[in-house]
N, C-alpha and C positions, 0 to 999 in steps of 0.2 A: 504495499499499498504506497509506504511511504517515497520509494523508488518511483513509484508510477506519479503518485501526486507531484512530487518536484519536476518533474518533468511538465506539468500542464502551466505552470504561472509562463515559461518563454515559450513555451508553444505558442498558447493565447498571446501573449504579449507579440510573437513575430504574424501571426493571423491578422491581428488589428493592426501593426505596420502596415503590413502588404495593403490592407484595405486603407488606412490613411493616404499610404504614397502614391496607390493606383486609380486613387478616388473612388473607391466600389461603391455602389449606391443600395446595395441590397444583399443579403448574407442571409446564408440557411446553414443553421446548428442543428445538427443528428447526434443523437447521442442514446448509450444504455444508461437514462440519467438515472434510475434507480440505483445505479450501481453507486453513485457518488453519496447516498443514505444509507447505503446497507453494509456499508463498510465499519469504520471504526464509529457505531452510534452514535455515543453521545457529540463526538466531536465532527464528523460530517453532515450529521443532518443540524446543527449549528453553521457550520460553515457552508454548506449548499447554499442555502436563501442570500447571503453576503456576497457570495462569489459569482452567484447567478446575478444578482444586483448591479453588482459592479461591471459586469460586464455588458449590461443593459444600458448603464450610464454611460460607459465609453463607447458603442455603437450610436447612441441617444445623442452625444454631444459631436459626432462627425457627421449627423443628421440621415445614419442610413437605418434602412427600412432591414428587420431581421423578421426572418419565419423560422419557428420553431418547429421540427419535426421531432413530435412528439414519441416516445418508445412503442417497438410493437408488445404487444402483450407476451409475457413471459411463460412459456408453458410449463404443464406441470410435470411432463417425462419426456424423455429423450425421444426423438423419431425414430430414430432408428431400432429402438425397443419398441418402440407401439407400432409401426409397420409390421416388424417380425412375430409380433404378437395378433397381430389383425388376421395375419394366415389363418390361425388356428380358429378362426371366428366365420359361423355363416355368414353374416351380415357385416363385412369388411369396415365400411365406411360408418356404420352403426356404431362399432368400437372406437374407432377412431373421434368421432362425435363425441362418444361419452367421456374420451378420456381428456378429452382438449380442455383446458383454461376457461374459465367464463370470464363474461364482462365485470361481475363482480367482485370477483379475485384479482383481475387487473386492476380495476380500478383502488383497492385495498394496497394492494402492493405499491401503487405509483401514488397512494395517500401523502405522504410527507413531499414529494415533488410537484405535484398538484397543488399543495399549500401554498407554495412559493409562485408557482405559474398562475395560478389564480390572480394574484396582486397585478399579475399584467395583462389580462386577459381583455380587457377595456382599452390598453394603448396602442391609438392608431398607428403606431410603429412598429408594435409588434403582432405577430401574426400566428397562430397556433393551428398543427394540423395534425390531426391524430391517426395514423395508421391504423389504428381497433376499429377507426369507423369503415374502413372496406376489409378489414378481417373478420369482425364480429357482427354475431347476428343476436337476438334479445335473450339467446340461454350461451351459447359459446364462442369461442373464438376459436375457427380452423385450426385445424392443423395443418393441412390439408387435403387431396382427394383422395378416392379410393385407392390411388395409384400413384401420388407424387407428394410429395412432403412439400409444406410452404417454409419450412426449417431445418436448418442446418444441424442446431443442437436447440436446446431451451428457448434460447435466447435471440440467437441469429437469423436471420432470413436465409434461407437456400435462393438459388439462381429463380426459381419458379415464384416462391415467395415475393423475389422483386421485380419480379414480371408481372404478378397479380396486383402489385401497386402501382406499376408502372403510370398507368392513365389516370389511376386516382391521384398520386403525388404530382403527376404532370399537371393536371385542372388545376388542383390546390395553387402549386405553384406559379402557374402561369395567370392565374384570374386571381389578381390582388382585391 
């Protein structure tokens, strides 16, 4: 955690310097946001809102519009295991759906992050796009189809998952 966290500030400073130097007017930030609040719980949960606020203030000072791509729903199980087990069931897709995460579990996992995001949702310079809107219905967040996983592991999309979001994210990013 410390080694990775110590690399964040120079990377963020470099990105901000690039934006400033090149006159970038729009920035897209995407992350596994909950990672920042799931580590050293007390410190990271206190640090995340402060770091996020500083980042938003820095981009605001430059007049940059920021689009935040929220975290994809984290699945409960490794896709390789789910798909392997699905072959033992008559209704493969039903098995996969039954073992996919729920929108409620995703919201709970993102609760601390969303408390920070919620402070900025009305800000005209900041826009939020949630992949959950494309991956989830009212009951479940799809792990994939009967034949193809949308996830590489529990937290990262596969090529098929990224392709599923392509139109959704493209529309969201182009239509401000």
